[in-house]
Backbone as a printed PyTorch tensor [residue, N CA C, xyz], in Angstrom:
tensor([[[-11.9030, -13.1840,  43.3400],
         [-11.1260, -11.6190,  43.2020],
         [-10.8620, -11.4360,  41.8030]],

        [[-11.3930, -10.3120,  41.0820],
         [-11.3320,  -9.7820,  39.7610],
         [ -9.9190,  -9.2050,  39.8030]],

        [[ -9.2800,  -9.4870,  38.9490],
         [ -7.9260,  -8.9900,  38.5100],
         [ -8.0000,  -8.3350,  37.5440]],

        [[ -8.9470,  -8.2450,  36.7770],
         [ -9.0950,  -7.4640,  35.5130],
         [ -9.1770,  -5.9630,  35.9120]],

        [[ -8.5200,  -4.9070,  35.2470],
         [ -8.9020,  -3.6770,  35.5540],
         [ -9.7470,  -3.0030,  34.3610]],

        [[-10.2390,  -1.8040,  34.7700],
         [-11.1940,  -1.2960,  33.8550],
         [-10.5610,  -0.6010,  32.7740]],

        [[-11.1620,  -0.6490,  31.4390],
         [-10.2170,  -0.2910,  30.3400],
         [-10.9710,   0.9160,  29.6010]],

        [[-10.1340,   2.0790,  29.5960],
         [-10.7100,   3.1340,  28.9790],
         [ -9.8460,   3.4340,  27.8050]],

        [[-10.6020,   3.9170,  26.8450],
         [ -9.8290,   4.0510,  25.5670],
         [-10.3290,   5.7940,  25.0010]],

        [[ -9.7290,   6.7780,  25.2990],
         [-10.2420,   7.8710,  24.4640],
         [-10.2910,   7.8860,  23.1500]],

        [[-11.0100,   8.5170,  22.5300],
         [-11.0730,   8.3240,  21.0990],
         [ -9.6820,   8.9630,  20.3850]],

        [[ -9.1110,  10.1570,  21.0210],
         [ -7.8190,  10.6410,  20.6650],
         [ -6.7610,   9.6670,  20.8100]],

        [[ -6.9240,   8.4220,  21.7920],
         [ -5.8230,   7.6220,  21.9670],
         [ -5.9290,   6.6050,  21.0420]],

        [[ -7.1430,   6.1650,  20.6250],
         [ -7.3660,   4.9430,  19.5960],
         [ -6.4040,   4.9940,  18.6300]],

        [[ -5.9770,   3.6660,  18.0970],
         [ -5.2000,   3.4240,  17.0470],
         [ -6.0830,   3.2240,  15.6900]],

        [[ -5.8120,   4.4060,  14.8730],
         [ -6.7930,   4.4520,  13.5280],
         [ -5.8460,   3.9190,  12.5090]],

        [[ -6.2480,   2.7940,  11.5930],
         [ -5.6040,   2.2090,  10.6890],
         [ -6.5750,   2.8030,   9.1610]],

        [[ -6.0010,   4.0020,   8.9210],
         [ -6.7820,   4.8830,   8.0240],
         [ -6.9570,   4.1360,   6.5380]],

        [[ -6.2360,   3.1210,   6.0770],
         [ -6.5570,   2.6010,   4.9030],
         [ -7.9200,   1.5230,   4.7350]],

        [[ -7.8150,   0.9880,   6.1290],
         [ -9.0140,   0.1200,   6.0090],
         [-10.4010,   0.4110,   6.7180]],

        [[-10.1180,   1.6790,   7.2950],
         [-11.0780,   2.2980,   8.0110],
         [-11.5560,   1.6120,   9.2200]],

        [[-10.2030,   0.9170,  10.3750],
         [-10.7590,   0.3750,  11.4090],
         [ -9.8690,   1.0670,  12.4770]],

        [[-10.6880,   1.3840,  13.4610],
         [-10.0630,   1.9500,  14.9710],
         [-10.0280,   0.8680,  15.8600]],

        [[ -8.8690,   0.6180,  16.5390],
         [ -8.7950,  -0.3600,  17.5420],
         [ -8.9680,  -0.0410,  18.8390]],

        [[ -9.8230,  -0.5640,  19.6670],
         [-10.2320,  -0.0140,  21.0490],
         [ -9.5340,  -0.7860,  21.9890]],

        [[ -9.5520,  -2.1420,  22.4210],
         [ -8.9870,  -2.9050,  23.4710],
         [ -8.7180,  -4.2300,  22.8860]],

        [[ -7.8510,  -4.7300,  22.9640],
         [ -7.4580,  -6.4590,  22.5920],
         [ -7.6960,  -7.1330,  23.7920]],

        [[ -7.4190,  -8.6250,  23.6680],
         [ -7.5170,  -9.3650,  24.9590],
         [ -6.3760,  -9.1010,  25.7340]],

        [[ -5.2040,  -8.6690,  25.1450],
         [ -3.9810,  -8.4120,  26.4910],
         [ -4.7920,  -7.2010,  27.4950]],

        [[ -5.5330,  -6.3860,  26.9700],
         [ -5.9610,  -5.2270,  28.0330],
         [ -7.1880,  -5.5280,  28.7660]],

        [[ -7.9520,  -6.4510,  28.0540],
         [ -9.1260,  -6.9800,  28.9310],
         [ -9.1480,  -8.1010,  29.6800]],

        [[ -7.8650,  -8.5120,  29.8680],
         [ -7.9010,  -9.8470,  30.9320],
         [ -8.2220, -11.1690,  29.8410]],

        [[ -8.2340, -11.0500,  28.6780],
         [ -8.5440, -12.1650,  27.6130],
         [ -9.9410, -12.1870,  27.4170]],

        [[-10.8390, -11.5700,  28.1350],
         [-12.1280, -11.4160,  27.8450],
         [-12.9180, -10.9620,  26.3630]],

        [[-12.1620, -10.1620,  25.9550],
         [-12.5880,  -9.4940,  24.4720],
         [-11.9140,  -8.5900,  23.8030]],

        [[-12.0450,  -8.6230,  22.5710],
         [-11.3230,  -7.3420,  21.5790],
         [-12.5140,  -6.8170,  20.8600]],

        [[-12.0760,  -5.4680,  20.6440],
         [-12.8940,  -4.4260,  19.9680],
         [-12.3890,  -3.7310,  19.2510]],

        [[-13.1130,  -3.4510,  18.2740],
         [-12.8460,  -2.1300,  17.0430],
         [-13.9430,  -1.8970,  16.4030]],

        [[-13.8240,  -0.6900,  15.5750],
         [-15.0540,  -0.0550,  14.8500],
         [-14.3690,  -0.0270,  13.5030]],

        [[-15.2010,  -0.3990,  12.5040],
         [-15.1620,  -0.2280,  10.9230],
         [-15.9690,   0.8310,  10.5230]],

        [[-15.5410,   1.5900,   9.7490],
         [-16.1350,   2.5040,   8.5040],
         [-15.8440,   2.1370,   7.3700]],

        [[-16.8460,   1.7440,   6.4810],
         [-17.2320,   1.2410,   5.2470],
         [-17.8150,   2.4160,   4.2710]],

        [[-17.0970,   2.5640,   3.3670],
         [-17.6920,   3.6120,   2.2310],
         [-18.5940,   2.7210,   1.3540]],

        [[-19.5180,   3.3890,   0.9550],
         [-20.4340,   2.4290,  -0.0060],
         [-19.8430,   1.6590,  -0.8920]],

        [[-20.2710,   0.2870,  -1.1600],
         [-19.8850,  -0.6350,  -2.0680],
         [-18.7660,  -1.1590,  -1.6750]],

        [[-18.1750,  -1.1300,  -0.3120],
         [-16.7370,  -1.4890,   0.1910],
         [-16.9930,  -3.0130,   0.7230]],

        [[-16.2340,  -3.9670,   0.4950],
         [-16.1140,  -5.1560,   1.2870],
         [-15.6010,  -4.9480,   2.7190]],

        [[-16.2680,  -5.6010,   3.6730],
         [-15.8850,  -5.6110,   5.0560],
         [-15.0680,  -6.6730,   5.2290]],

        [[-15.1700,  -7.9220,   5.1370],
         [-14.7790,  -9.0910,   5.3360],
         [-14.8250, -10.2190,   4.5720]],

        [[-14.2150, -10.8890,   3.9490],
         [-14.6080, -12.0010,   2.9770],
         [-15.1010, -13.0890,   3.9790]],

        [[-15.6050, -14.1030,   3.3740],
         [-16.4110, -15.2880,   3.8530],
         [-15.0420, -15.9420,   4.8110]],

        [[-15.5750, -16.1420,   6.4060],
         [-14.2660, -16.7300,   7.2630],
         [-15.5490, -16.9380,   8.3520]],

        [[-14.9620, -17.9810,   9.1650],
         [-15.6060, -18.2060,  10.4610],
         [-14.3480, -18.3770,  11.4160]],

        [[-14.8440, -18.2120,  12.8830],
         [-13.9550, -18.1960,  13.9480],
         [-14.3100, -19.1990,  14.8040]],

        [[-12.9900, -20.3300,  14.9580],
         [-13.3810, -21.4560,  15.9400],
         [-13.5450, -21.1830,  17.2230]],

        [[-13.1960, -20.1920,  17.8400],
         [-13.4590, -20.0460,  19.1080],
         [-14.2780, -18.6940,  19.5010]],

        [[-14.0960, -17.8100,  18.4120],
         [-14.6230, -16.3310,  19.3810],
         [-16.1900, -16.4770,  18.6930]],

        [[-16.8810, -15.7450,  19.5210],
         [-18.3530, -15.3090,  19.1020],
         [-17.7700, -13.7080,  18.3510]],

        [[-18.9090, -13.3130,  17.2490],
         [-18.3610, -11.7800,  17.1960],
         [-19.7980, -11.0480,  17.1140]],

        [[-19.6210, -10.0450,  17.9440],
         [-20.7730,  -9.0450,  17.9460],
         [-20.6360,  -7.9660,  17.0970]],

        [[-21.7980,  -7.8510,  16.4000],
         [-21.9020,  -6.6490,  15.3170],
         [-22.8250,  -5.4510,  15.7530]],

        [[-22.8010,  -4.5840,  15.9380],
         [-23.5940,  -3.3060,  16.3100],
         [-23.4680,  -2.1670,  15.4410]],

        [[-24.4530,  -2.0550,  14.4450],
         [-24.5280,  -0.7640,  13.3230],
         [-24.9320,   0.3680,  13.9140]],

        [[-23.6030,   1.2450,  14.1680],
         [-23.7000,   2.5750,  14.3970],
         [-24.3400,   3.6210,  13.3160]],

        [[-24.3370,   3.2980,  12.0180],
         [-24.8710,   4.2820,  10.8840],
         [-24.8800,   3.3210,   9.6010]],

        [[-25.5390,   3.7490,   8.8790],
         [-25.8590,   2.9830,   7.4480],
         [-26.0820,   1.6740,   7.3450]],

        [[-25.7890,   0.7550,   6.6260],
         [-26.3210,  -0.6500,   6.2230],
         [-25.4510,  -1.5610,   5.9530]],

        [[-25.3980,  -2.5070,   6.3980],
         [-24.3170,  -3.5840,   6.5860],
         [-24.9840,  -5.1220,   5.9560]],

        [[-24.8360,  -5.4230,   4.9370],
         [-24.9770,  -6.9460,   4.2240],
         [-24.3200,  -7.9200,   4.9960]],

        [[-24.8750,  -8.9310,   5.7490],
         [-24.1250, -10.1430,   6.2480],
         [-24.5690, -11.4320,   5.8140]],

        [[-23.5580, -12.0810,   5.4550],
         [-23.6080, -13.4750,   5.3780],
         [-23.5070, -14.3760,   6.7130]],

        [[-24.6710, -15.1620,   7.0770],
         [-24.7130, -15.7800,   8.2040],
         [-25.1800, -17.2570,   7.7710]],

        [[-23.9870, -18.0780,   7.6020],
         [-24.0350, -19.5320,   7.1110],
         [-24.5130, -19.3280,   5.5930]],

        [[-26.0930, -19.8810,   5.3870],
         [-26.3660, -19.6320,   3.7860],
         [-27.4640, -18.7310,   3.8070]],

        [[-27.6640, -17.8410,   4.7690],
         [-28.4830, -16.5560,   5.0190],
         [-27.8080, -15.3650,   4.4290]],

        [[-28.3290, -14.4650,   3.8850],
         [-27.8460, -13.2220,   4.0420],
         [-28.9180, -12.0570,   4.3820]],

        [[-28.4890, -11.2280,   5.4450],
         [-29.5990, -10.1930,   5.9540],
         [-28.7540,  -8.8360,   5.7210]],

        [[-29.7700,  -7.7060,   6.0340],
         [-29.1280,  -6.4930,   5.9500],
         [-29.4650,  -5.7460,   7.3230]],

        [[-28.4020,  -5.2820,   7.9410],
         [-28.5470,  -4.8290,   9.1430],
         [-28.6720,  -3.2630,   9.0300]],

        [[-29.1880,  -2.8100,   9.9360],
         [-29.4200,  -1.2070,   9.6640],
         [-29.1210,  -0.3660,  11.0980]],

        [[-29.0610,   0.7160,  11.0390],
         [-28.6940,   1.4410,  12.2850],
         [-29.3300,   1.0820,  13.5810]],

        [[-28.8260,   0.6300,  14.5380],
         [-29.2120,   0.4300,  15.8530],
         [-29.1980,  -1.3210,  15.7060]],

        [[-29.1340,  -1.9250,  14.8260],
         [-29.3480,  -3.1580,  14.7280],
         [-28.1700,  -4.1260,  15.1520]],

        [[-28.2950,  -5.2340,  16.0470],
         [-27.4450,  -5.8530,  16.6750],
         [-27.3830,  -7.3300,  16.0410]],

        [[-26.3500,  -7.9590,  16.2140],
         [-26.3070,  -9.4350,  15.7620],
         [-24.8730, -10.1230,  16.4020]],

        [[-25.3080, -11.3030,  17.0080],
         [-23.9780, -12.2740,  17.5540],
         [-23.9860, -13.3940,  16.7610]],

        [[-22.5210, -13.5340,  16.1840],
         [-22.4300, -14.5880,  15.3320],
         [-21.3690, -15.7630,  16.1470]],

        [[-22.1390, -17.0390,  16.7030],
         [-21.3080, -17.7140,  17.4470],
         [-20.1420, -18.5920,  16.6600]],

        [[-19.3400, -18.9680,  17.4410],
         [-18.1680, -19.5170,  17.1090],
         [-18.6160, -20.6160,  15.5940]],

        [[-17.4520, -21.0820,  14.7860],
         [-17.8550, -21.9500,  13.5370],
         [-18.9860, -21.6460,  12.6290]],

        [[-19.4990, -20.4610,  12.8120],
         [-20.4730, -19.8730,  12.1000],
         [-19.8010, -19.1700,  10.9540]],

        [[-20.0510, -19.6980,   9.6420],
         [-19.3910, -18.9490,   8.4310],
         [-20.2050, -17.7900,   8.3170]],

        [[-19.5650, -16.6450,   8.3610],
         [-20.0650, -15.1440,   7.7360],
         [-19.2330, -14.2590,   6.9200]],

        [[-19.6620, -13.2290,   6.4900],
         [-18.7230, -12.0670,   5.8130],
         [-19.5450, -10.9410,   5.6150]],

        [[-19.1350, -10.0010,   5.4930],
         [-20.0230,  -8.4930,   5.3620],
         [-19.2550,  -7.4920,   4.6210]],

        [[-20.2410,  -6.7860,   4.1530],
         [-20.0160,  -5.4710,   3.1330],
         [-20.8820,  -4.4380,   3.6410]],

        [[-20.4650,  -3.4070,   3.1930],
         [-21.5120,  -2.2930,   3.1670],
         [-22.4600,  -2.0860,   2.1300]],

        [[-23.8220,  -2.0160,   2.4900],
         [-24.7890,  -1.8900,   1.5850],
         [-25.7190,  -0.7770,   1.5850]],

        [[-25.8640,  -0.6380,   0.6490],
         [-26.7130,   1.0970,   0.3680],
         [-25.7300,   1.8970,  -0.2070]],

        [[-26.3240,   3.0750,   0.0760],
         [-25.3990,   4.3980,  -0.6640],
         [-24.7250,   5.5760,   0.3290]],

        [[-24.7940,   5.2090,   1.4920],
         [-24.0400,   6.0690,   2.6270],
         [-22.9650,   5.1180,   3.2130]],

        [[-22.1650,   5.7520,   4.0220],
         [-20.8130,   5.0370,   4.8130],
         [-21.7650,   4.4740,   5.7530]],

        [[-21.1640,   3.0890,   6.2290],
         [-21.6390,   2.2150,   7.2150],
         [-20.5830,   2.3580,   8.4340]],

        [[-21.0540,   2.3840,   9.5710],
         [-20.3460,   2.5040,  10.7270],
         [-20.6680,   1.2710,  11.4760]],

        [[-19.8500,   0.1290,  11.9580],
         [-19.6820,  -0.5780,  12.6390],
         [-19.1020,  -1.0060,  13.9420]],

        [[-19.6590,  -1.1660,  14.8090],
         [-18.9880,  -1.3750,  16.1220],
         [-18.8200,  -2.9760,  16.4750]],

        [[-17.4810,  -3.5240,  16.5810],
         [-17.2770,  -5.0550,  16.8080],
         [-16.9200,  -5.3700,  18.1960]],

        [[-17.2110,  -6.2660,  18.6740],
         [-16.8500,  -7.1260,  19.7860],
         [-16.6420,  -8.4590,  19.6220]],

        [[-15.3000,  -9.1740,  19.7090],
         [-15.3370, -10.6530,  19.6890],
         [-14.6650, -11.0820,  21.0410]],

        [[-15.4810, -12.1290,  21.6190],
         [-15.5020, -12.5780,  22.7660],
         [-15.0530, -14.2990,  22.4900]],

        [[-14.2950, -14.4780,  23.6090],
         [-13.3320, -15.7040,  23.5230],
         [-12.2930, -15.8480,  22.4420]],

        [[-11.7490, -14.4230,  21.9830],
         [-11.2790, -14.4380,  20.9790],
         [ -9.6100, -14.5600,  21.1400]],

        [[ -8.6860, -14.5720,  20.3310],
         [ -7.1490, -14.6140,  20.3500],
         [ -6.8540, -13.2160,  19.9890]],

        [[ -5.8940, -12.8700,  20.3940],
         [ -5.3470, -11.1730,  20.1180],
         [ -5.4740, -10.9210,  18.5780]],

        [[ -6.2340, -10.0510,  18.2540],
         [ -6.4180,  -9.4960,  16.8640],
         [ -5.7810,  -8.2740,  16.3150]],

        [[ -5.3330,  -7.6050,  17.0970],
         [ -4.9090,  -6.1840,  16.4670],
         [ -3.7650,  -6.4720,  15.6770]],

        [[ -2.8320,  -7.4040,  15.8050],
         [ -1.8410,  -7.5450,  14.7350],
         [ -2.4760,  -8.1430,  13.3790]],

        [[ -3.6380,  -8.6220,  13.2420],
         [ -4.1960,  -9.1660,  12.1300],
         [ -4.8470,  -8.0420,  11.3820]],

        [[ -5.3470,  -7.1930,  12.0900],
         [ -5.8400,  -5.8120,  11.5300],
         [ -4.6120,  -4.6280,  10.9550]],

        [[ -3.4560,  -5.1270,  11.5710],
         [ -2.3320,  -4.1760,  11.2700],
         [ -1.8810,  -4.7560,   9.9700]],

        [[ -1.9450,  -6.0010,   9.7290],
         [ -1.2410,  -7.1940,   8.6810],
         [ -2.3960,  -6.4510,   7.4840]],

        [[ -3.8810,  -6.4150,   7.8930],
         [ -4.8290,  -6.1330,   6.7290],
         [ -4.6460,  -4.8690,   6.4140]],

        [[ -4.2640,  -3.8260,   7.3530],
         [ -3.8860,  -2.3480,   6.6390],
         [ -3.0370,  -2.4490,   5.6490]],

        [[ -1.9110,  -3.2480,   5.7410],
         [ -0.9310,  -3.5630,   5.0570],
         [ -1.3620,  -3.9240,   3.7800]],

        [[ -2.3720,  -4.8920,   3.4670],
         [ -2.6680,  -5.2290,   2.4740],
         [ -3.5100,  -4.1540,   1.8180]],

        [[ -4.2650,  -3.2220,   2.2660],
         [ -5.1210,  -2.2130,   1.9480],
         [ -3.9940,  -1.1890,   1.2330]],

        [[ -3.0480,  -1.1340,   1.8880],
         [ -1.9420,   0.0340,   1.5240],
         [ -1.1990,  -0.4850,   0.3710]],

        [[ -1.2770,  -1.7760,   0.1920],
         [ -0.4300,  -2.4720,  -1.1160],
         [  0.7460,  -2.8150,  -0.7950]],

        [[  1.1090,  -3.0610,   0.7120],
         [  2.3850,  -3.1850,   1.0290],
         [  2.4860,  -4.5920,   1.3820]],

        [[  1.5600,  -4.9710,   1.7350],
         [  1.3950,  -7.0040,   2.3350],
         [  0.6600,  -7.5460,   1.2610]],

        [[  1.2410,  -8.8180,   0.6280],
         [  0.6880,  -9.7020,  -0.2350],
         [ -0.6040, -10.3920,   0.6290]],

        [[ -1.6690, -10.1360,  -0.1370],
         [ -2.8810, -10.8780,   0.5720],
         [ -2.8040, -12.3180,   1.0540]],

        [[ -1.8430, -13.0230,   0.2310],
         [ -1.7870, -14.4390,   0.5670],
         [ -1.3250, -14.2680,   2.1110]],

        [[ -0.7490, -13.2690,   2.6740],
         [ -0.0610, -13.7610,   4.0100],
         [ -1.0220, -13.4890,   5.0520]],

        [[ -2.2760, -12.9280,   4.5300],
         [ -3.4740, -13.3710,   5.6000],
         [ -3.6900, -14.7560,   5.6000]],

        [[ -3.6780, -15.4540,   4.7520],
         [ -4.1600, -16.7380,   4.8220],
         [ -3.3240, -17.6990,   5.6160]],

        [[ -1.9140, -17.2940,   5.7330],
         [ -1.1610, -18.0980,   6.5330],
         [ -1.1560, -18.0410,   7.9240]],

        [[ -2.1440, -16.7910,   8.3200],
         [ -2.5430, -16.3330,  10.0680],
         [ -3.4570, -16.9570,  10.3470]],

        [[ -4.3410, -18.0200,   9.7980],
         [ -5.4810, -18.5890,  10.1480],
         [ -5.6450, -19.0890,  11.8330]],

        [[ -4.6710, -19.7930,  11.7330],
         [ -4.5200, -20.4370,  13.2800],
         [ -4.1590, -19.2460,  14.1870]],

        [[ -3.1620, -18.3300,  13.8880],
         [ -2.6530, -17.4080,  14.8320],
         [ -3.7250, -16.4040,  15.4300]],

        [[ -4.8270, -16.0680,  14.4390],
         [ -5.5440, -15.1000,  14.5990],
         [ -7.3440, -15.8190,  14.6850]],

        [[ -7.4570, -17.1950,  14.7080],
         [ -8.6010, -17.6570,  14.6810],
         [ -9.5630, -17.3050,  13.4260]],

        [[ -9.1850, -16.7760,  12.2430],
         [ -9.7750, -16.2130,  11.1620],
         [ -9.5480, -17.2020,   9.7570]],

        [[-10.3910, -18.2000,   9.8720],
         [-10.4630, -19.2030,   8.9840],
         [-11.3010, -19.0180,   7.6730]],

        [[-10.7920, -18.7350,   6.4550],
         [-11.2080, -18.3080,   5.3640],
         [-12.0170, -19.5000,   4.6250]],

        [[-13.2200, -19.1580,   4.2360],
         [-14.1810, -20.2750,   3.6840],
         [-14.7580, -19.9560,   2.1810]],

        [[-15.3170, -20.6430,   1.7250],
         [-16.2170, -20.3450,   0.4880],
         [-17.7320, -20.5540,   0.3940]],

        [[-18.5230, -19.8040,  -0.2630],
         [-19.9140, -19.6390,   0.0610],
         [-20.3140, -19.0540,  -1.4610]],

        [[-20.8440, -20.3390,  -1.9390],
         [-21.7710, -19.9310,  -3.2280],
         [-22.8280, -18.8760,  -2.9700]],

        [[-23.7260, -18.8690,  -1.9120],
         [-24.6120, -18.0160,  -1.7650],
         [-24.0030, -16.3840,  -1.5970]],

        [[-22.9860, -16.4890,  -0.7520],
         [-22.1190, -15.0550,  -0.8590],
         [-21.7510, -14.5470,  -2.2180]],

        [[-20.9990, -15.4850,  -3.0880],
         [-20.4910, -15.3920,  -4.2980],
         [-21.7760, -14.8630,  -5.4160]],

        [[-22.6690, -15.1900,  -5.2880],
         [-23.9310, -15.2560,  -6.1440],
         [-25.1370, -13.9990,  -5.5160]],

        [[-24.4640, -13.3600,  -4.3170],
         [-25.3420, -12.3700,  -3.6580],
         [-25.8550, -11.3220,  -4.5790]],

        [[-25.0890, -10.8150,  -5.4620],
         [-25.7190,  -9.6950,  -6.2330],
         [-25.8270, -10.1150,  -7.6600]],

        [[-26.0240, -11.4290,  -7.8880],
         [-26.2530, -12.1180,  -9.3770],
         [-27.3360, -11.9170, -10.1020]]])
């Protein structure tokens, strides 16, 4: 028997984190542990996420508008409107806006730990209210493990 209830989040009810450009839709508590989802709006030249990996979660990217540069292990690809990508667990990845227009991306993480408090913490970093070092202390809590990538570091080189 399915004990998970449908989840409906109206646009006007979604939590918007304006400094980071993230809109929160549904976290694992609301989806019976199945997934967490959000949308990010990135201005041209804006970093989305530094190099990291998730030990448990797969991350789905769907580009709604604009272009997104994505690191996938040692490859860099550019996703454009309508492109879809799934990054499996333990795959190093990063992303940023690419091009001269606003980029809007819908994300879903499956097999994820609760993540909304991570995005709220990140919002504090964007607002200058939280030390960025606090993010590094939460790697296990949010399954967001930062890494290094010479490929990503030299991408514009």
